C-alpha positions as CSV (number, residue, x, y, z in Angstrom):
1,M,-0.9,-2.6,89.1
2,L,1.7,-5.3,90.1
3,E,5.0,-5.3,88.3
4,A,6.2,-8.8,86.9
5,R,10.0,-7.6,86.7
6,E,9.9,-6.6,90.6
7,I,8.0,-10.0,91.6
8,L,10.6,-12.1,89.7
9,V,13.8,-10.7,91.3
10,P,15.6,-13.7,92.5
11,K,15.9,-14.0,96.3
12,N,18.0,-16.2,98.5
13,G,16.4,-19.2,100.2
14,V,14.6,-22.6,99.1
15,R,11.1,-21.1,100.1
16,E,11.7,-17.9,98.1
17,Q,12.8,-20.0,95.1
18,N,9.7,-22.2,95.3
19,R,7.5,-19.0,95.7
20,R,9.0,-17.6,92.5
21,N,8.9,-20.7,90.5
22,T,5.1,-21.2,91.6
23,I,4.5,-17.6,90.1
24,I,6.2,-18.5,87.1
25,E,4.2,-21.6,86.6
26,I,1.0,-19.7,87.0
27,M,2.3,-17.3,84.3
28,V,2.9,-20.4,82.1
29,N,-0.7,-21.7,82.7
30,A,-3.3,-20.7,85.3
31,D,-4.2,-24.1,86.6
32,R,-5.2,-26.2,89.5
33,Q,-2.9,-26.4,92.6
34,V,-2.3,-30.1,92.1
35,S,-1.3,-29.6,88.5
36,I,1.0,-26.7,89.3
37,A,2.6,-28.8,92.1
38,N,3.0,-31.7,89.5
39,R,4.7,-29.4,87.0
40,L,7.1,-28.1,89.6
41,G,7.8,-31.4,91.2
42,L,6.7,-30.1,94.6
43,S,4.2,-31.4,97.1
44,A,0.7,-30.4,96.8
45,A,1.1,-29.1,100.6
46,S,4.1,-26.8,99.6
47,V,2.4,-25.2,96.8
48,S,-0.9,-24.8,98.7
49,S,1.2,-22.8,101.4
50,V,2.6,-20.7,98.8
51,V,-0.5,-20.0,97.1
52,K,-2.1,-19.1,100.4
53,E,0.8,-16.5,101.0
54,L,0.5,-15.1,97.4
55,A,-3.4,-14.7,97.9
56,D,-2.9,-12.9,101.1
57,E,-0.4,-10.7,99.3
58,R,-2.9,-10.2,96.4
59,I,-0.5,-11.4,94.0
60,V,-3.0,-14.1,93.0
61,D,-6.7,-13.7,92.9
62,D,-8.3,-14.9,96.1
63,N,-11.4,-16.0,94.5
64,R,-11.4,-19.6,96.0
65,D,-13.5,-20.7,99.1
66,T,-12.1,-20.9,102.5
67,D,-11.0,-24.6,102.3
68,R,-9.0,-23.7,99.1
69,R,-10.2,-26.8,97.0
70,K,-7.6,-28.3,94.8
71,G,-10.1,-28.1,91.9
72,Q,-10.1,-24.5,91.8
73,T,-7.7,-22.5,89.2
74,V,-5.2,-20.3,90.5
75,R,-4.8,-17.1,88.6
76,L,-2.5,-14.0,88.9
77,S,-3.9,-10.6,89.8
78,A,-3.6,-7.8,87.3
79,M,0.1,-7.5,86.4
80,R,2.5,-5.6,84.0
81,G,4.8,-7.8,82.1
82,V,4.9,-9.5,78.6
83,A,6.3,-13.1,77.6
84,L,7.3,-13.8,74.2
85,G,7.5,-16.7,71.9
86,I,9.3,-16.8,68.7
87,D,9.0,-19.6,66.1
88,L,11.7,-19.2,63.4
89,G,11.0,-21.7,60.8
90,F,12.7,-22.4,57.5
91,Q,10.3,-20.3,55.4
92,R,8.0,-18.7,57.9
93,T,8.3,-16.8,61.2
94,A,5.8,-16.5,63.9
95,V,5.9,-14.3,67.1
96,I,3.6,-14.2,69.9
97,G,3.1,-12.1,73.1
98,R,1.1,-12.4,76.2
99,R,0.6,-10.6,79.2
100,V,1.6,-12.8,82.0
101,D,-1.6,-12.4,83.9
102,Q,-3.6,-13.6,80.9
103,P,-4.8,-17.1,79.8
104,F,-2.5,-18.9,77.3
105,S,-5.0,-18.4,74.5
106,A,-5.0,-14.6,75.0
107,I,-1.9,-14.1,72.6
108,S,-1.1,-11.2,70.1
109,V,0.3,-13.0,67.1
110,R,2.2,-11.9,64.1
111,R,3.4,-14.1,61.1
112,R,5.5,-13.4,58.0
113,D,6.5,-15.6,55.0
114,E,10.2,-15.3,55.5
115,G,12.5,-17.5,57.5
116,A,15.8,-18.9,58.6
117,N,16.6,-19.7,54.8
118,R,17.0,-16.0,54.2
119,G,19.8,-15.9,57.0
120,F,19.1,-15.0,60.6
121,A,20.8,-11.6,60.3
122,N,18.5,-10.8,57.1
123,I,15.4,-11.3,59.1
124,L,16.3,-9.8,62.3
125,G,14.9,-6.5,61.6
126,S,11.5,-8.1,60.6
127,I,11.4,-10.1,63.9
128,R,12.2,-6.8,65.7
129,E,9.2,-5.3,64.0
130,M,7.0,-8.2,64.8
131,I,7.9,-8.0,68.6
132,A,7.2,-4.4,68.7
133,E,3.6,-5.0,67.1
134,V,2.7,-7.8,69.5
135,V,4.1,-5.9,72.7
136,E,2.1,-2.9,71.6
137,E,-1.1,-5.0,71.1
138,T,-0.9,-6.3,74.6
139,G,-1.0,-2.6,75.9
140,Q,2.4,-3.0,77.2
141,V,5.8,-1.4,76.3
142,H,9.2,-2.8,75.6
143,A,10.4,-2.4,79.1
144,D,7.6,-4.7,80.2
145,I,9.2,-7.7,78.4
146,V,10.2,-10.2,81.0
147,S,11.1,-13.4,79.1
148,A,11.5,-14.9,75.5
149,G,12.2,-18.0,73.9
150,I,12.9,-19.2,70.3
151,A,12.1,-22.3,68.5
152,V,14.4,-23.3,65.6
153,P,14.3,-26.2,63.2
154,R,17.6,-27.8,64.2
155,M,19.1,-29.6,67.1
156,I,20.0,-27.6,70.2
157,D,22.7,-29.1,72.6
158,P,21.0,-28.6,76.0
159,R,24.5,-28.3,77.5
160,T,25.4,-25.3,75.7
161,G,22.4,-23.9,74.3
162,R,24.1,-24.0,70.7
163,F,23.6,-26.0,67.5
164,T,24.5,-29.5,67.9
165,A,26.9,-30.9,65.3
166,P,26.5,-31.7,62.3
167,V,25.2,-28.0,62.0
168,L,23.1,-28.2,59.0
169,P,22.0,-25.4,56.5
170,P,20.8,-22.8,56.7
171,W,22.8,-22.6,60.2
172,T,26.5,-22.4,60.7
173,E,28.4,-23.2,63.9
174,T,28.9,-19.4,64.5
175,D,25.3,-18.7,64.6
176,E,23.7,-17.8,67.9
177,P,20.1,-16.5,67.3
178,A,19.3,-16.4,71.0
179,K,22.4,-14.2,72.0
180,E,21.5,-11.9,69.2
181,L,17.8,-11.6,70.5
182,E,19.3,-11.1,73.9
183,N,21.2,-8.0,72.7
184,L,17.9,-6.7,71.3
185,L,15.6,-7.5,74.0
186,K,17.9,-7.0,77.0
187,V,16.3,-10.3,78.6
188,R,17.5,-13.8,78.8
189,V,16.5,-15.6,75.6
190,A,16.1,-19.5,75.8
191,I,16.4,-21.5,72.7
192,D,15.4,-25.1,71.7
193,N,14.3,-27.3,68.7
194,D,10.9,-26.4,67.5
195,A,9.4,-29.9,67.7
196,N,10.6,-30.1,71.4
197,L,8.7,-26.9,72.2
198,G,5.7,-28.1,70.2
199,A,5.6,-31.1,72.5
200,M,5.9,-28.8,75.5
201,A,3.0,-26.7,74.3
202,E,0.9,-29.6,73.3
203,Q,1.2,-31.4,76.8
204,I,0.4,-28.1,78.8
205,Y,-2.1,-26.5,76.5
206,G,-3.3,-29.1,74.1
207,S,-5.3,-31.2,76.3
208,D,-7.9,-30.7,79.1
209,E,-6.3,-33.4,81.3
210,P,-2.6,-33.8,81.8
211,V,-1.1,-36.7,79.5
212,E,2.0,-38.5,80.7
213,T,3.8,-39.2,77.5
214,V,3.1,-36.8,74.5
215,V,5.0,-36.8,71.1
216,Y,4.6,-33.9,68.9
217,V,5.7,-34.4,65.2
218,K,6.5,-31.3,63.2
219,A,6.2,-32.2,59.4
220,S,7.2,-29.3,57.1
221,T,10.4,-28.8,55.4
222,G,11.8,-31.5,57.5
223,I,10.3,-34.1,59.9
224,G,11.0,-33.8,63.6
225,A,9.5,-34.9,66.9
226,G,9.5,-33.6,70.5
227,I,8.9,-36.1,73.2
228,M,7.6,-35.3,76.6
229,I,7.7,-38.0,79.5
230,G,6.0,-36.6,82.6
231,N,7.1,-33.0,82.9
232,V,10.5,-33.8,81.3
233,L,11.4,-32.9,77.8
234,L,13.4,-35.8,76.3
235,R,16.3,-33.9,74.7
236,G,18.9,-36.8,74.8
237,D,22.6,-36.5,75.5
238,R,23.3,-33.8,72.8
239,G,19.8,-32.6,71.9
240,M,19.4,-35.2,69.1
241,A,16.3,-37.1,70.4
242,G,13.3,-37.1,68.3
243,E,15.1,-36.7,65.0
244,I,12.8,-39.0,63.2
245,G,13.3,-37.2,60.0
246,H,16.7,-39.0,59.9
247,L,15.2,-42.6,60.5
248,T,16.4,-44.8,57.5
249,I,13.1,-45.8,55.7
250,D,14.8,-46.8,52.4
251,R,18.5,-47.9,52.8
252,D,18.9,-47.5,48.9
253,G,17.0,-44.1,48.6
254,E,18.3,-40.5,48.2
255,V,21.2,-39.0,50.0
256,C,20.0,-36.8,52.7
257,L,21.3,-33.4,53.7
258,C,22.7,-35.0,56.9
259,G,24.7,-37.5,54.8
260,G,22.5,-40.4,55.6
261,R,20.5,-42.4,52.7
262,G,16.9,-42.8,52.6
263,C,16.0,-40.7,55.6
264,L,12.2,-39.9,56.2
265,D,13.1,-36.4,55.3
266,T,14.1,-37.4,51.9
267,I,10.6,-39.1,51.1
268,I,8.1,-36.8,52.8
269,G,9.8,-33.6,53.6
270,A,8.4,-30.7,51.6
271,E,11.0,-30.7,48.9
272,A,10.4,-34.3,48.3
273,L,6.8,-34.1,48.0
274,L,7.1,-31.1,45.6
275,A,9.5,-33.1,43.4
276,Q,6.9,-35.9,43.3
277,V,4.4,-33.6,41.9
278,R,6.7,-32.2,39.3
279,Q,7.3,-35.8,38.2
280,A,3.8,-36.7,37.9
281,R,3.2,-33.6,35.8
282,R,6.2,-34.0,33.7
283,R,4.1,-34.2,30.5
284,T,1.4,-31.5,31.4
285,L,1.2,-27.8,31.3
286,H,-0.5,-27.9,34.7
287,D,0.9,-25.3,37.1
288,Q,3.5,-26.7,39.5
289,P,3.1,-25.9,43.1
290,T,6.0,-24.1,44.6
291,A,5.3,-24.7,48.2
292,L,3.8,-27.3,50.3
293,R,0.8,-25.3,51.2
294,S,-0.1,-24.8,47.5
295,L,0.4,-28.7,47.1
296,I,-2.2,-29.3,50.0
297,D,-4.6,-26.6,48.6
298,Q,-4.5,-28.5,45.3
299,A,-5.1,-31.8,47.1
300,H,-8.3,-30.3,48.7
301,A,-9.4,-28.9,45.5
302,G,-9.6,-32.3,44.0
303,D,-6.2,-32.9,42.2
304,A,-5.8,-36.6,42.0
305,A,-2.0,-36.4,42.0
306,C,-1.6,-34.3,44.9
307,R,-4.2,-36.2,47.0
308,R,-2.3,-39.3,46.3
309,I,1.0,-37.9,47.1
310,L,-0.3,-36.7,50.6
311,N,-1.9,-40.1,51.1
312,D,1.4,-41.9,50.6
313,A,3.2,-39.3,52.9
314,G,0.6,-40.0,55.5
315,R,1.3,-43.9,55.2
316,T,5.1,-43.4,55.1
317,L,4.8,-41.0,58.3
318,G,2.8,-43.8,60.1
319,L,5.4,-46.4,59.5
320,G,8.0,-44.1,61.1
321,L,5.7,-43.3,63.9
322,A,4.9,-47.1,64.6
323,Q,8.7,-47.6,65.3
324,L,8.6,-44.7,67.8
325,C,5.5,-46.3,69.4
326,N,7.3,-49.4,69.8
327,L,10.3,-47.7,71.5
328,I,8.5,-45.3,73.8
329,N,4.7,-46.2,74.0
330,P,3.3,-42.8,74.1
331,R,-0.3,-42.0,75.0
332,L,-0.7,-39.1,72.6
333,I,0.9,-38.4,69.2
334,V,0.1,-34.9,67.8
335,L,0.8,-34.0,64.2
336,G,1.6,-30.4,63.5
337,G,3.6,-28.4,61.0
338,E,2.7,-27.6,57.3
339,L,1.8,-31.1,56.5
340,S,-0.9,-31.3,59.1
341,A,-3.0,-28.9,57.1
342,G,-3.5,-31.9,54.7
343,K,-5.9,-33.0,57.6
344,E,-7.7,-36.3,56.8
345,L,-5.6,-36.9,53.6
346,V,-2.7,-37.4,55.8
347,I,-4.0,-38.3,59.3
348,E,-6.3,-41.2,58.3
349,P,-3.6,-43.1,56.2
350,C,-1.1,-42.3,58.8
351,A,-3.2,-43.9,61.6
352,Q,-3.8,-47.1,59.4
353,E,-0.1,-47.7,58.8
354,L,0.7,-46.9,62.4
355,R,-1.7,-49.5,63.8
356,R,-0.5,-52.0,61.0
357,F,3.2,-51.8,62.1
358,A,3.0,-50.9,65.8
359,L,2.4,-53.3,68.7
360,S,-1.2,-53.6,69.1
361,G,-1.2,-52.8,72.7
362,A,0.8,-49.7,72.1
363,V,-1.8,-48.1,69.7
364,S,-5.0,-49.8,71.2
365,S,-7.9,-47.5,71.7
366,R,-8.8,-49.3,74.8
367,N,-5.6,-48.2,76.3
368,E,-6.6,-44.6,75.3
369,F,-3.8,-44.1,72.6
370,Q,-4.6,-41.2,70.4
371,L,-3.3,-39.9,67.3
372,R,-4.5,-36.4,66.3
373,L,-3.9,-33.1,64.7
374,S,-2.6,-30.1,66.5
375,N,-5.5,-27.6,67.9
376,L,-3.0,-24.8,68.6
377,D,-3.7,-22.9,65.4
378,G,-0.3,-23.7,63.9
379,L,1.4,-22.0,67.0
380,A,2.4,-25.0,69.1
381,E,6.1,-24.1,68.5
382,A,5.7,-20.5,69.4
383,Q,3.6,-21.3,72.4
384,G,6.3,-23.7,73.6
385,A,9.1,-21.1,73.0
386,L,6.9,-18.7,75.3
387,I,7.0,-21.4,77.9
388,L,10.6,-22.1,77.6
389,G,11.4,-18.3,78.1
390,L,9.4,-18.1,81.1
391,R,10.8,-21.2,82.8
392,A,14.3,-19.9,82.0
393,R,13.6,-17.3,84.6
394,Q,13.6,-20.0,87.1
395,L,17.1,-20.5,86.5
396,D,18.0,-16.9,87.3
397,A,20.8,-16.7,89.9
398,V,20.5,-14.4,93.0
399,A,22.8,-11.3,92.2
């Protein structure tokens, strides 16, 4: 069986680099040659030449016909190697592992109800256990790990790979989760904002056909957006692009953790929604939900207050997304995070307000604009982290 670690060793020369990057993109997602070329920013002819060479060496399956039609999917031959994706949320952590020769859906998954709010050092042991379990489930061993990425719910400076100021709780300026995981795994660990990585995963895995401009909204403890334009993740100068949770919606509203006032986070973040339930039930003995998930469960069970709170949250989110649509005119907006479990209670009022406040041409169904829920089983951020980890290998220098 082929060894991914050996195949991914950097070598000198542009052609060798193109060959290696092509293999990595096939690891990211087995796809048509034309799509692989678009993701790499190479010509179709260049990728076709590399794929032919890889097929001759049996690194990719040569199950295509003699004219190597562009419409056929290029897949890796059987290969040892595991790619990891870690989504470190505020209250939950998910770890996924996948053999690099398998499709994106063939993942091993572990989830635990503990996150960054406990302190990264306090959950590092738990993350280590989850990694060991998913690697074992793939039929591989620790030495077969070739890449890893981590998604975190904070801004990451693309220049340094560290948290962007202001560094908000539960993180501090000295926290370096990627470096600590590198020490544990002995491979490069790439890090980025969770919404950014959700957008990356939705663009590559979430649609049957490529979508040029994709916005992924993670709505959980806070609200963030990742923006993909073409094959480029829009991070901004200091990694602060897409921080829609800090759009001012009510200039006289509550003070936000960031120091602003009336931010979207203060209105539809998890704590704000739970506070609304407590206020609505202040004169009752009804059990109070302690987490967003329980609020959503009660809404689906018919609780009038919880249903209204989710409806209003959807409408407020729609107002914020309308501003985003007028700024960047995305083709697709995907709603993920815990709030998306509210399904039609959130997405329908969100769509109504979005169409009410956005320019009609930006959100017209005639222009194929779409607002939908994520279909990646709550793992968009982890899937994006896995992609990020693999693509970080493209930057490895020649020894």
